[in-house]
Each structure stands twice: as structure tokens, then as C-alpha cells.
MIDOSE-1310 file (N, C-alpha, C; in nm, 2 decimals, decimal comma, always signed):
residues 189
mrss	+3,09/-2,56/-7,06/+3,00/-2,50/-6,99/+3,01/-2,56/-6,82; +3,02/-2,52/-6,72/+3,05/-2,59/-6,60/+2,96/-2,66/-6,56; +2,99/-2,77/-6,48/+2,87/-2,83/-6,37/+2,83/-2,73/-6,25; +2,72/-2,79/-6,20/+2,67/-2,68/-6,09/+2,72/-2,73/-5,95
ksrs	+2,80/-2,87/-6,00/+2,85/-2,91/-5,83/+2,99/-2,84/-5,84; +3,05/-2,81/-5,93/+3,16/-2,72/-5,88/+3,18/-2,58/-5,86; +3,06/-2,53/-5,90/+3,03/-2,40/-5,88/+2,92/-2,41/-5,69; +3,03/-2,38/-5,58/+2,96/-2,34/-5,51/+2,97/-2,18/-5,46
rgnk	+2,83/-2,17/-5,48/+2,80/-2,01/-5,47/+2,80/-2,00/-5,28; +2,86/-1,89/-5,26/+2,81/-1,83/-5,11/+2,87/-1,95/-5,02; +2,92/-2,06/-5,03/+2,98/-2,16/-4,93/+3,13/-2,09/-4,87; +3,18/-2,01/-4,94/+3,35/-1,97/-4,87/+3,28/-1,83/-4,78
nrsr	+3,19/-1,77/-4,81/+3,15/-1,68/-4,69/+3,06/-1,73/-4,58; +3,02/-1,83/-4,60/+2,94/-1,89/-4,49/+3,02/-1,94/-4,36; +3,00/-1,85/-4,25/+3,10/-1,93/-4,13/+3,04/-2,01/-4,05; +3,17/-2,09/-4,01/+3,07/-2,23/-3,93/+3,11/-2,26/-3,82
qshg	+3,03/-2,30/-3,72/+3,10/-2,29/-3,56/+3,13/-2,39/-3,55; +3,24/-2,40/-3,49/+3,29/-2,51/-3,44/+3,23/-2,56/-3,27; +3,19/-2,68/-3,30/+3,11/-2,72/-3,13/+3,24/-2,69/-3,02; +3,34/-2,76/-3,06/+3,42/-2,76/-2,92/+3,40/-2,86/-2,87
nnqn	+3,43/-2,92/-2,75/+3,40/-3,01/-2,66/+3,30/-2,98/-2,60; +3,19/-3,00/-2,64/+3,05/-2,98/-2,56/+3,00/-3,07/-2,48; +2,95/-3,05/-2,37/+2,92/-3,19/-2,27/+2,82/-3,26/-2,36; +2,70/-3,15/-2,38/+2,56/-3,24/-2,48/+2,61/-3,28/-2,62
rvfd	+2,72/-3,26/-2,65/+2,70/-3,28/-2,79/+2,73/-3,44/-2,83; +2,66/-3,48/-2,94/+2,66/-3,64/-2,94/+2,77/-3,69/-3,06; +2,83/-3,77/-3,02/+2,97/-3,80/-3,10/+2,94/-3,97/-3,14; +3,01/-3,99/-3,28/+2,98/-4,11/-3,31/+3,12/-4,19/-3,27
ssgp	+3,14/-4,29/-3,20/+3,27/-4,36/-3,18/+3,26/-4,49/-3,21; +3,38/-4,51/-3,32/+3,39/-4,64/-3,38/+3,52/-4,69/-3,32; +3,46/-4,78/-3,23/+3,50/-4,87/-3,12/+3,54/-5,01/-3,16; +3,60/-5,10/-3,13/+3,64/-5,26/-3,18/+3,46/-5,31/-3,18
egkv	+3,38/-5,30/-3,12/+3,28/-5,37/-3,10/+3,15/-5,32/-3,22; +3,20/-5,19/-3,29/+3,11/-5,12/-3,38/+3,14/-4,98/-3,34; +2,99/-4,92/-3,38/+2,97/-4,78/-3,34/+2,92/-4,74/-3,26; +2,97/-4,67/-3,14/+2,89/-4,62/-3,02/+2,83/-4,49/-3,04
rgtp	+2,71/-4,44/-3,00/+2,67/-4,30/-3,06/+2,64/-4,25/-2,92; +2,63/-4,11/-2,90/+2,57/-4,05/-2,80/+2,69/-3,92/-2,71; +2,61/-3,86/-2,62/+2,72/-3,75/-2,54/+2,83/-3,83/-2,49; +2,92/-3,79/-2,46/+3,05/-3,84/-2,38/+3,04/-3,93/-2,28
qqii	+2,94/-3,83/-2,19/+2,88/-3,95/-2,09/+2,84/-4,14/-2,13; +2,74/-4,10/-2,20/+2,68/-4,19/-2,25/+2,77/-4,29/-2,28; +2,89/-4,26/-2,39/+2,99/-4,33/-2,41/+3,09/-4,38/-2,35; +3,12/-4,29/-2,23/+3,17/-4,36/-2,12/+3,13/-4,48/-2,05
ekyn	+2,99/-4,46/-2,02/+2,91/-4,56/-1,93/+2,91/-4,71/-2,05; +2,89/-4,67/-2,19/+2,86/-4,81/-2,30/+2,99/-4,89/-2,25; +3,12/-4,81/-2,25/+3,28/-4,83/-2,28/+3,34/-4,92/-2,15; +3,24/-4,84/-2,03/+3,27/-4,92/-1,89/+3,18/-5,06/-1,94
qlar	+3,07/-5,05/-1,96/+2,98/-5,17/-1,94/+3,06/-5,31/-2,06; +3,10/-5,23/-2,13/+3,17/-5,35/-2,26/+3,26/-5,39/-2,22; +3,39/-5,35/-2,12/+3,49/-5,35/-2,07/+3,44/-5,46/-1,94; +3,35/-5,43/-1,88/+3,29/-5,53/-1,75/+3,25/-5,63/-1,81
daql	+3,16/-5,63/-1,95/+3,12/-5,78/-2,06/+3,22/-5,86/-2,06; +3,37/-5,82/-2,11/+3,51/-5,85/-2,16/+3,57/-5,93/-2,09; +3,59/-5,82/-1,92/+3,62/-5,93/-1,84/+3,57/-6,01/-1,77; +3,43/-6,03/-1,79/+3,33/-6,17/-1,77/+3,41/-6,28/-1,85
gddr	+3,42/-6,25/-1,96/+3,42/-6,32/-2,07/+3,60/-6,35/-2,09; +3,71/-6,34/-1,97/+3,84/-6,33/-2,00/+3,90/-6,30/-2,15; +3,84/-6,18/-2,15/+3,94/-6,15/-2,26/+3,99/-6,03/-2,22; +4,13/-6,01/-2,17/+4,25/-5,90/-2,13/+4,25/-5,78/-2,25
vave	+4,27/-5,85/-2,36/+4,30/-5,73/-2,49/+4,17/-5,64/-2,48; +4,03/-5,72/-2,49/+3,95/-5,64/-2,52/+3,91/-5,50/-2,40; +3,90/-5,61/-2,29/+3,93/-5,49/-2,14/+4,00/-5,38/-2,15; +4,13/-5,38/-2,18/+4,25/-5,29/-2,18/+4,18/-5,18/-2,29
nfqq	+4,12/-5,23/-2,43/+4,08/-5,16/-2,53/+3,96/-5,04/-2,49; +3,86/-5,12/-2,46/+3,75/-5,08/-2,43/+3,74/-4,94/-2,30; +3,86/-5,01/-2,19/+3,90/-4,92/-2,12/+3,98/-4,78/-2,17; +4,07/-4,80/-2,25/+4,12/-4,69/-2,34/+4,02/-4,56/-2,39
haeh	+3,93/-4,66/-2,47/+3,82/-4,56/-2,53/+3,75/-4,49/-2,44; +3,73/-4,55/-2,30/+3,64/-4,48/-2,20/+3,73/-4,40/-2,16; +3,86/-4,39/-2,13/+3,90/-4,29/-2,07/+3,95/-4,19/-2,18; +3,95/-4,21/-2,32/+3,94/-4,10/-2,45/+3,85/-3,98/-2,40
ytrm	+3,73/-4,07/-2,40/+3,59/-4,00/-2,38/+3,56/-3,91/-2,22; +3,65/-3,95/-2,13/+3,65/-3,92/-2,00/+3,71/-3,78/-2,00; +3,82/-3,79/-2,12/+3,94/-3,65/-2,09/+3,86/-3,54/-2,17; +3,79/-3,60/-2,28/+3,73/-3,54/-2,37/+3,61/-3,46/-2,29
laea	+3,55/-3,53/-2,19/+3,47/-3,45/-2,09/+3,51/-3,37/-2,02; +3,61/-3,41/-1,93/+3,68/-3,34/-1,85/+3,71/-3,20/-1,89; +3,76/-3,20/-2,04/+3,79/-3,09/-2,09/+3,66/-2,99/-2,14; +3,57/-3,07/-2,15/+3,47/-3,00/-2,20/+3,37/-2,91/-2,07
mrea	+3,40/-2,99/-1,93/+3,37/-2,92/-1,82/+3,45/-2,82/-1,77; +3,61/-2,84/-1,81/+3,66/-2,72/-1,80/+3,64/-2,60/-1,88; +3,61/-2,58/-2,00/+3,58/-2,51/-2,06/+3,43/-2,45/-2,02; +3,35/-2,55/-2,01/+3,24/-2,47/-1,96/+3,27/-2,39/-1,84
dakr	+3,31/-2,47/-1,75/+3,36/-2,37/-1,61/+3,41/-2,22/-1,61; +3,50/-2,25/-1,72/+3,58/-2,12/-1,76/+3,49/-2,00/-1,82; +3,38/-2,08/-1,91/+3,29/-1,98/-1,96/+3,23/-1,91/-1,88; +3,15/-1,98/-1,77/+3,04/-1,97/-1,68/+3,12/-1,87/-1,61
eqqe	+3,28/-1,85/-1,57/+3,34/-1,75/-1,44/+3,34/-1,63/-1,52; +3,36/-1,64/-1,64/+3,37/-1,49/-1,72/+3,25/-1,46/-1,73; +3,18/-1,54/-1,75/+3,01/-1,43/-1,76/+3,00/-1,36/-1,64; +3,01/-1,48/-1,52/+2,97/-1,40/-1,38/+3,06/-1,28/-1,37
aqnr	+3,19/-1,29/-1,40/+3,28/-1,15/-1,38/+3,23/-1,05/-1,47; +3,21/-1,09/-1,61/+3,12/-0,95/-1,72/+3,03/-0,93/-1,60; +2,92/-1,02/-1,57/+2,81/-0,93/-1,53/+2,82/-0,88/-1,38; +2,92/-0,92/-1,29/+2,96/-0,82/-1,17/+3,00/-0,69/-1,24
drqq	+3,10/-0,70/-1,32/+3,13/-0,58/-1,36/+3,02/-0,51/-1,41; +2,90/-0,54/-1,51/+2,82/-0,46/-1,57/+2,72/-0,42/-1,43; +2,73/-0,49/-1,33/+2,62/-0,47/-1,19/+2,71/-0,37/-1,16; +2,85/-0,37/-1,13/+2,91/-0,25/-1,06/+2,90/-0,09/-1,13
qrds	+2,91/-0,15/-1,28/+2,87/-0,02/-1,34/+2,74/+0,04/-1,30; +2,65/-0,03/-1,33/+2,53/+0,03/-1,32/+2,50/+0,07/-1,16; +2,56/+0,02/-1,06/+2,53/+0,07/-0,92/+2,61/+0,21/-0,94; +2,72/+0,23/-0,95/+2,79/+0,38/-1,00/+2,75/+0,45/-1,02
erqe	+2,66/+0,41/-1,14/+2,61/+0,52/-1,25/+2,46/+0,54/-1,15; +2,39/+0,48/-1,07/+2,26/+0,48/-1,02/+2,32/+0,58/-0,87; +2,38/+0,58/-0,83/+2,45/+0,65/-0,72/+2,51/+0,76/-0,77; +2,58/+0,79/-0,91/+2,60/+0,92/-0,94/+2,45/+1,01/-0,98
rdta	+2,35/+0,95/-1,05/+2,22/+1,03/-1,05/+2,15/+1,04/-0,91; +2,17/+0,94/-0,82/+2,13/+0,98/-0,68/+2,21/+1,12/-0,67; +2,29/+1,10/-0,65/+2,40/+1,22/-0,60/+2,35/+1,36/-0,65; +2,36/+1,34/-0,79/+2,31/+1,46/-0,88/+2,16/+1,53/-0,85
raer	+2,10/+1,42/-0,83/+1,94/+1,45/-0,78/+1,91/+1,54/-0,66; +2,01/+1,43/-0,55/+1,99/+1,53/-0,43/+2,06/+1,69/-0,44; +2,18/+1,67/-0,50/+2,20/+1,84/-0,54/+2,14/+1,91/-0,62; +2,03/+1,87/-0,70/+1,94/+1,97/-0,76/+1,85/+1,99/-0,66
dser	+1,81/+1,89/-0,57/+1,72/+1,91/-0,50/+1,74/+2,05/-0,38; +1,87/+2,01/-0,36/+1,93/+2,09/-0,26/+1,92/+2,23/-0,35; +1,97/+2,25/-0,43/+1,96/+2,38/-0,52/+1,82/+2,43/-0,52; +1,77/+2,38/-0,52/+1,60/+2,42/-0,57/+1,54/+2,46/-0,41
qtnq	+1,57/+2,39/-0,32/+1,55/+2,46/-0,16/+1,61/+2,58/-0,17; +1,77/+2,62/-0,16/+1,83/+2,71/-0,16/+1,75/+2,79/-0,23; +1,69/+2,80/-0,34/+1,64/+2,92/-0,43/+1,50/+2,96/-0,41; +1,42/+2,86/-0,30/+1,32/+2,88/-0,25/+1,29/+2,97/-0,16
tnqg	+1,44/+3,02/-0,08/+1,46/+3,06/+0,03/+1,41/+3,22/+0,02; +1,34/+3,26/+0,07/+1,36/+3,44/+0,11/+1,48/+3,52/+0,09; +1,52/+3,67/+0,03/+1,61/+3,70/+0,04/+1,66/+3,75/+0,17; +1,55/+3,75/+0,24/+1,61/+3,80/+0,37/+1,66/+3,72/+0,49
gdkl	+1,60/+3,57/+0,46/+1,64/+3,47/+0,59/+1,67/+3,34/+0,52; +1,65/+3,28/+0,59/+1,69/+3,12/+0,55/+1,50/+3,05/+0,55; +1,42/+3,13/+0,60/+1,28/+3,05/+0,59/+1,26/+3,01/+0,43; +1,20/+2,85/+0,41/+1,14/+2,84/+0,30/+1,02/+2,90/+0,29
vdpa	+0,96/+2,90/+0,13/+0,83/+2,98/+0,12/+0,73/+2,86/+0,12; +0,62/+2,85/+0,15/+0,54/+2,77/+0,12/+0,45/+2,80/+0,06; +0,44/+2,73/-0,07/+0,32/+2,76/-0,20/+0,18/+2,78/-0,12; +0,16/+2,69/-0,03/+0,01/+2,73/+0,02/-0,01/+2,83/+0,11
sapq	+0,11/+2,91/+0,13/+0,07/+3,03/+0,18/+0,08/+3,13/+0,11; +0,13/+3,14/-0,01/+0,11/+3,23/-0,10/+0,03/+3,28/-0,10; -0,01/+3,42/-0,13/-0,09/+3,47/-0,20/-0,20/+3,41/-0,33; -0,32/+3,39/-0,29/-0,42/+3,32/-0,41/-0,47/+3,39/-0,48
pdma	-0,52/+3,38/-0,62/-0,59/+3,49/-0,68/-0,73/+3,47/-0,64; -0,83/+3,57/-0,67/-0,94/+3,58/-0,61/-1,05/+3,51/-0,71; -1,10/+3,39/-0,64/-1,17/+3,32/-0,79/-1,34/+3,38/-0,81; -1,36/+3,47/-0,72/-1,48/+3,50/-0,71/-1,46/+3,64/-0,85
avet	-1,32/+3,70/-0,84/-1,32/+3,79/-0,96/-1,30/+3,76/-1,11; -1,26/+3,59/-1,09/-1,19/+3,54/-1,23/-1,36/+3,50/-1,27; -1,44/+3,41/-1,16/-1,61/+3,41/-1,24/-1,68/+3,49/-1,30; -1,64/+3,65/-1,22/-1,71/+3,78/-1,26/-1,69/+3,79/-1,38
gsdn	-1,57/+3,78/-1,42/-1,49/+3,81/-1,61/-1,44/+3,95/-1,56; -1,38/+3,99/-1,41/-1,31/+4,09/-1,42/-1,20/+4,09/-1,48; -1,11/+4,21/-1,54/-1,00/+4,20/-1,60/-0,87/+4,19/-1,49; -0,86/+4,07/-1,49/-0,71/+4,00/-1,39/-0,64/+3,96/-1,47
glvd	-0,61/+3,99/-1,60/-0,51/+3,92/-1,67/-0,50/+3,76/-1,71; -0,62/+3,72/-1,64/-0,60/+3,56/-1,72/-0,69/+3,57/-1,85; -0,64/+3,46/-1,91/-0,71/+3,48/-2,06/-0,84/+3,38/-2,07; -0,93/+3,42/-2,09/-1,08/+3,32/-2,10/-1,05/+3,20/-2,20
tpes	-1,09/+3,10/-2,14/-1,09/+3,00/-2,25/-1,19/+2,92/-2,23; -1,30/+2,83/-2,37/-1,39/+2,77/-2,35/-1,42/+2,71/-2,24; -1,32/+2,66/-2,17/-1,32/+2,58/-2,04/-1,36/+2,67/-1,92; -1,33/+2,79/-1,93/-1,35/+2,87/-1,81/-1,46/+2,95/-1,81
kpap	-1,53/+2,94/-1,91/-1,67/+3,02/-1,91/-1,77/+2,94/-1,88; -1,88/+2,98/-1,83/-2,00/+2,89/-1,78/-2,06/+2,84/-1,89; -2,13/+2,71/-1,89/-2,22/+2,66/-1,99/-2,33/+2,75/-2,00; -2,38/+2,77/-2,13/-2,47/+2,81/-2,15/-2,62/+2,74/-2,09
rkrt	-2,71/+2,79/-2,05/-2,81/+2,74/-1,99/-2,92/+2,68/-2,08; -2,96/+2,58/-2,08/-3,07/+2,54/-2,19/-3,22/+2,59/-2,17; -3,26/+2,65/-2,29/-3,40/+2,72/-2,25/-3,46/+2,58/-2,26; -3,58/+2,61/-2,20/-3,68/+2,50/-2,24/-3,84/+2,58/-2,28
rkpk	-3,89/+2,52/-2,34/-4,01/+2,57/-2,39/-4,13/+2,54/-2,33; -4,23/+2,62/-2,31/-4,34/+2,61/-2,29/-4,43/+2,53/-2,41; -4,48/+2,44/-2,34/-4,60/+2,39/-2,42/-4,70/+2,45/-2,51; -4,71/+2,45/-2,63/-4,79/+2,51/-2,74/-4,94/+2,48/-2,66
snpl	-5,01/+2,60/-2,67/-5,15/+2,60/-2,58/-5,24/+2,52/-2,71; -5,30/+2,43/-2,68/-5,40/+2,38/-2,75/-5,55/+2,42/-2,77; -5,60/+2,49/-2,84/-5,74/+2,57/-2,82/-5,85/+2,48/-2,79; -5,84/+2,36/-2,81/-5,94/+2,27/-2,79/-5,93/+2,22/-2,65
qead	-5,83/+2,22/-2,63/-5,75/+2,17/-2,46/-5,82/+2,28/-2,39; -5,82/+2,38/-2,41/-5,85/+2,49/-2,34/-5,99/+2,48/-2,31; -6,07/+2,47/-2,41/-6,22/+2,49/-2,41/-6,26/+2,39/-2,28; -6,22/+2,27/-2,27/-6,24/+2,16/-2,21/-6,22/+2,19/-2,05
kpet	-6,11/+2,27/-2,05/-6,07/+2,29/-1,87/-6,18/+2,38/-1,84; -6,21/+2,32/-1,72/-6,30/+2,41/-1,61/-6,22/+2,53/-1,59; -6,31/+2,67/-1,57/-6,29/+2,75/-1,52/-6,22/+2,75/-1,38; -6,11/+2,80/-1,37/-6,06/+2,81/-1,17/-6,11/+2,92/-1,16
peaa	-6,10/+2,92/-1,03/-6,18/+3,08/-0,94/-6,11/+3,18/-0,96; -5,97/+3,11/-0,99/-5,84/+3,24/-1,00/-5,88/+3,36/-1,12; -5,89/+3,28/-1,24/-5,90/+3,28/-1,35/-6,06/+3,35/-1,38; -6,15/+3,33/-1,29/-6,26/+3,40/-1,32/-6,27/+3,53/-1,25
e	-6,19/+3,57/-1,14/-6,18/+3,70/-1,10/-6,10/+3,78/-1,15
């Protein structure tokens, strides 16, 4: 029977990201005075401070050692900055290309729209001349004929029919109330 430690399932297929020389990546530096932890800029500042302290203590070997460590992280930081600048320039170039492509597509759409509009205008001209037909000046249907229901080829819809009138009821006459009413001179005649 195999132990579960020797069987690593799925670890082979898992992709690992390389951090590269990221400016904000945290490093553990094992220097002569112990571990120094931080971003490259923080480590450079720490080693420079340690070099100044060693110089005050007249320890030339320690000063040189700290300066070499600081220089190493300075190179790493410079490389990370170069990579970041190259990546930023690449992104900007891609964005410019995309924007140019969008602008050219927009210009093509505008040109096609202008062509369609000009075709519509030419289609709206009279056969005899270049005068455009104004839809407002075209003959309009007779609304009186539509309302009266004359046969004009239009289809009747529920919306086109007038709403039925509501019938109001006369109040029922109560014989007791009629007996109490005084006779009016008009009713007497």
C-alpha cells in the first residue's frame, strides 16, 4: 500500500506562475547580519544603512559586503523596472492598435451610413425630376371616412372602434316618496 505523501494528485498539471523581477515582490535576503526581508527598494535601503553603520565602526570588509548586497538588489530592481517599462510600452502599443482599428471600423460604418442615406434620398426623388417628395405633402387619408366606418381598405381593430357608452339607470321610483311629494303646477295641468 502506498502512502498518500508519495502520491501527489494533480500537482503535475497545476501551472505555476513565475513572479519574475516584480518591483513589489517581497524577498528574503540572507546577508552577513542575518535575514533582511522586504521589497528590493527596502532591502537596498537596509543594506545601505548597514554599510554606513559599518563605516562608522571602521569595518571595511563589512562595508564592502553590505554595498555588494545593496548593488545586487539595485540590479534586480533596475531589471524589474526595465521589464515593467517594456510591458507597459507593449500594452500601450496594443491599445493604440486597437484604437486605430476601432476608429477605422467607425469610419467605415459612417461611410456606409452616408451611402445608405444618399441612396434613400435618391430613391425618394420623383421619376420626373430631382425634387424630393415631402411625406407631409403626400395625400393623407380622410379621417372622417375612417371614423364613420366607410370601406376604405383599413382593418378594424378594437382600438379603432369607439368605446361603448355607459348606460345610466334611472333611479327606481318609490311609491311612498311619490305620495309625499307635493304636486307641481305642471303636473296638475
